[in-house]
N, C-alpha and C positions, 0 to 999 in steps of 0.2 A: 314096199313097206315094209316096213322093220321085224324083222326075223322075232317069233314069239319069246322067243330065251333069251333074246336083249337084256338084260337086270333093268330094268326102271333106274335103279341108281346112279348109273350109266349117263342114260336120256338125264335127269336130271346134273349131273357134273358138268354134261359141254354146255345144257345153256345154264348154269353158271358161268360156265367158264367166258360164255360167248358174253354174257351181263358183264363179266370183270372186267374182259377188252374190251369192250368199247365204252366202259366209264374211264379206263386208264388213258382209251386217246381221246379221250373227249379234257379226262379230267389236264393232261398235259400241254390240247389244245390253248382250252385254259388259260395255261400260267407260265406258257410260253409264245407270247405274240412273234415272236419270229421264225419257229413254226408254218405259225399259221401267212407268214407273209413269205416263206418260203414256196409255199402251195397257195400264193396268189391272193392272195382273203383276207380283203381288208378289212376293216372293221373303222378305219377316216375316224379311230379315237373312241367314237362314244360303242358299247357294249350293246345289239339288241335293237338296231335301229328304226326298223322298219317296225315294230312296237313299239315304242318313244312312238315315229312319229303318227301311229294310230291314237299312240295315248295327246298327244298331241294335237292330232282334229280332234279329239272330244270336245278338250279345255276351249278350242276358241268357238267350236261350236255353241259348249255350254257362256263363252263370253259374246257368243255375238257374232263375232265375226267371218269371213266366211270360208273354210276349213277348205274348199276344191281352186282357192288358192292361191296362191302363194305365202305362207300360211307364216306369220313373224313367233310364232310361239311356237315352232317344227331348229330343229340344232340347225338345220342349212335350210330352210322355210321351203320343206318343199311339200306340194299341195296333199289333197288327203286323195289316195288311188283303189281307194277301196270304198263298197254301199254306205249310207247314211246310218247301217246296224250298229256298229263302231260303236260310235256317238255313244248309243247305253251307255260302255265301258262308265262313264261321271254316276249308272247309279250304282251301283257296288262302290262309288266310293276309290276310285281309282284315278289319278293325276297322272302329267307324264312324269312329279316327281317319285313317283312308283315304279317306275317302264326295269329298274334292276331286278329287284326280286324278285318282279311278275315276269320280266324273263328268265330268270336261270330258273321257275316255277315253270312256266311256263316248256322249256329247255330240259326241264328233268322230266315230267309227265308225258311226253314227244317218246324219250327215247325206255320212257318207261313201257308206251305201247306199243310200240316201234318192237319190242321185242315179245311181246306176248302174242302178237301179229307174227311173228316166222317161227315161232312152234320146233326148234332144234328137235331134229332126233338123229341125227348122223354127225360125222364130223364134219364131212366136206362139206353138208348142210348150213354146219356150225362154223368151217374160214367164208362159205358163198353170201354166210347171214353180213357177217365182220364184214365184207367188202363192201355192202354195197349200204348198209347201216355207219359206216364210218368212213363215206366214201368221200371226196375233198367238194362236191357240191351241198352233202346234208348236210356237213360241218358247214361250211356256209352258212344254212339257210340256220340252225342252229344258232351261229355264231349273232346275222344278225336278229334269232326274234323272228323272225319270218314266218305270217302269217299262213305260210301253206301248212306251218305247222300246228293248225290250231285246226286248220281243216282237214290232215290227214287225226285228227282224233275225236273232230265232233263224228266224221266220216265210218271210221273206224271198226262201230257198229253192227254197221249196216247188215254188213254181212250174215251175220249170226240171227240178228230179225230176222229178214226174209229166210230163214232154212228150219226158223222153227216150227217147230208141232202148234202151235199156240194160236193164233188169226185174230189178236193182240200186237203181239210185237210184229207180225211178221208189216200189221200196222203201223206201226212204229217207222218202220224199216222204210217208208215213203216218207214220212217227214225229219228221220234223220237229211234226208239226201235236200228237202227241200232246207229245211236250215241252214246245211253248210250254203246251197245256193245266195239262200240271204246275206252270206258271211261276203261271198266275194258271188261274183258270174259262172265261173265258169265249170261249178259243180255240178250243176245240170245235165252234162256230159255221164254222173254216174249212173244218170237215170238206168241208165244203161239195161245194166246187171233185175231193172224189174220185170224185163222178158223172160230171165229161169223160169224154163219151163218143170219148179218142183210145186207147186200150186195147185189149186183148182182155174180149169179157164176165164169160168165169173172176175175168179178174184183178183189177177192176173190184166184182164181190160182196165178192171175197177179204179186197181193200182192206179194204171201206166195213165188213164183216164184226167182220176186226182189230177197225180204227179203234173201232167199237162199243163191241167187247170192252175194249180199253183205259182206256177212258173212262169206261167204270163201276167198270171197281177206281178206274179213279186219287178217280173221285168218290166209293165207300168208306174209302180206304185217305187221300184229305190234306180233305177237304169237308167230315167233319162239325164240328169244333173254328172255322173258321173263319163256318159258315154261322152260327153260332146266336151269333159275335163278329160278322160279319154286320149281322146283322138287330140289335142289340142298337145299336150304333153306327155302322155309318155308316149305314145308310138313312133312322135317324131326325137327324143329326146334318146330314146332310150339305142344307143346304139350296137351290135352287135359286136363281139367279143372272146372274150376267155369267160368260159360262167355265163355264154347265154345260151342258144336256142330256138330252132324257128322255122318252115316255108322260104322266108323272105333273108332269110343270112344269109347268100350268096348273091341272091342277086344286087341287094344291099353292100352287100361287100366289092363288090367288080360290078358294082352300082347299074348295073347289065335292065334292060325294055321287061316294060311290063311283061309280057307274052317266054319273059325265063324260066319264070314262076307258073305262070302258066300251062308254061309246058311239063314240070315238076308234079301237081296239081293231077292230071289227067296223067303222066305215069302209075302215080298212088293210087288212080280209078279201077287205071289199070288192071292192078297189080289186084286190087279190089274183087273185078267182078272175075278173074285167072283165080281168087282168090275162090267165092264163092261157087265156081263147074269145080274145080275141079281139086279143091281141097277133103278129103274123106271124112266118113260123116261120125266122132268118135263124142261117148257120150263118156261121163267121168264119173269114175267109181262111188256109189257117196262117199267112204273117206277124203278122197278128191273131192268131192266136187267146196267144201266151201273156199279153200286154195284155188280153185278153178276162176270163183264169185271174187274172187278177193283180187286171181290176176285182171281177168276182164276189166273190172271196176278201174285199177291198177291203170290199165292201158287205154280208158278210153278217157282218162286227163291227160296222158299223157299225148296219144293220140289230137284229140282235140285244142288241145294248144298250142302244141307243132301248127296246126293248118290255121290257127286265132292271128297271131301275131312273134313277136320274140316273146321272147320267157327269157328272164332271167331263170338258172337251173336250179332251182330253190324247189319246182316241182316237182325233184329229181329222189322229195322225199316216197311220191309214189312206188315206185319205183319198189320199195320197199315188199308192195305185196305182191311181185311179182317170186320173187325167191324162193315160196313157198311149192308154187307147181314146178317152174324149171329148175328147183335140187333133183326133182324127180326124172329129168327125160335123160338123166346117163342110164339108170337103172331102172327102168323102166320095160316088163317086157309084156304088158298087157298091153300099147299105147299099138297104133299102128305108126312102122316104121312112117309115112310121111311128116305123124305130130311128132312123133320123136326125135326127128333132123330140127322138124322147125322149134319145137324147145331151142331143141340144144343150137342152135343157130342163133339165136332173141335171145339166149344168156351167153353166148359172147359179146356179142355187139351190143348188149347190154353193161358190159362189163368195159367191156373199149372202151362208152361210151362218157361210163361213168369219170372213168383216169383219166382216163384221154387231154384232161384239159390240170387236174391238177398236176399229174408231171410231168407234159411239156411250163408249165412254171418251174418248177424243182428245176428245173434243169439249166432252164432265160436264170434265175435267181442264183440259183445256188456255183454254177460252173460257168456259161456264160459272161455272164455281168452284164447284160449290151447294154449300151445306154437310152433314152427318152427313148430316142429317133428311132433306136433302131431294134427294141419290142414296141415301136407304132409299128412297125415293118412288117415284122416278120410273125407278131400277131396275129397279124390278118391272114400270112396267109400262111400257116395253125393252123386258124380255125381255117381256112377255107380246105384245107384238109382230111379236118371232121368230118368235113359235112357230106359224106359221102357213106359214112358212117351210119353219122343219125341219121340217114336219110331211109337207108334200108335196116334198120335200127323200125322206122317207123312204118313202112312195110310191113318188116317180120307180127307187130303188135296188133297190124289192122287186118294179119291174118288171123288173129287170135280171134279178132274180136266180129272181124267178116262172119268165119263158123260158127260162138255164138251166137249170131245176131239171128242166123240162115239154123239152126236149132233153133230158138228163141219161137220164132216165128212159125220155122212146119209145126210144131207142139202144135200155135193156135189153130192153125188151119183142121190140124188132124183131131186136134180136138172139138172141133165147128161140124167136120161131115160127119163122125161119132156121133152128134150129137141128133144132128139130122137127118142121120139115118135111121136112130134109136126112135124117132118122133113118131115114126107110124105105131111103131111094132109098141109105146106104149102109150099113142091114142084107141089102137084094138083092140087092151087092154084091158080099158077102163070100160 
């Protein structure tokens, strides 16, 4: 908690300082291609490359071409990797000729929303927020104009809607998450926050049921052709390396047999069972509720994508939602000791993951200056060395998700038992 004697202008000054620092860092990256190269962030000569690909897919669809194949309108003839909802960009009069100003607008909107979400109050929170918002993988997402920034913007109001005292706004949270799922499949995992025991049981059940129906409808409507394309192109050509993460990275780099990945899955399942059994119950305060739900939403997206496939580290944009709650782990006195330690460990692992690739690239590009052959060898072993950190981070995030799901399901159970126990009394009184 912020001491009541803390002047408001100090909080405003910290937030202004954070915004200024973020603006300066991103401006420096925009005007200094050498800095991006030092961090191992390649533009391939085209800014906002992923957005350009989405606009090229929309143009190809409008021209009667197949965007799911090798697209001749894309600068590198890449196939469309998102859902067909992105073809609607042409309805707004947007073509690939607009990718520069649209990419700049998307990046600016993302940074504004990110700064609004972190809600800096202390100096330590300001430093931590800067370390995450300006982390190399987040800068990489900005440079590529990646769709994950758009997903971040769309999902940003979900928690505020869910905690609203007005029922229509709470239902809007379902629509927000469903819309994000329509843009890319993985945001469906964010629907976990609908289990939050912050509304009447009947409303929770109704919202979860509606969301499940919407996801099933979207799966049938949107993802058949896309799934075929992802299997044939994305999963086979996305090789693990710098700025990638996923459960199968180690197995792919070592050409290990399939049972290796099964062992990792089994270990994470064992972790989940242990968390469910032994992690102490903890209910965040009213002031911490929004921060807690944002952490759950960000953790669900990161862990879900880790299980699904090898991902580019653009997903790190969702780590921004972890900042407000984890920043309190060092000072909170009302948390159980185990929860405090979990928060501290999660924060350390998160920062290690976010900065390990960038710092490794700085050493290689700025000091070692290896040959191309040496880079291939060194990068393989550096990425392998990172995997225990990534695995432990996912296990820690899984602990937060298990604790949240346990509290939500137990809350539903208590509400159901209470209703059943009160039913005879209500009948007798009538």
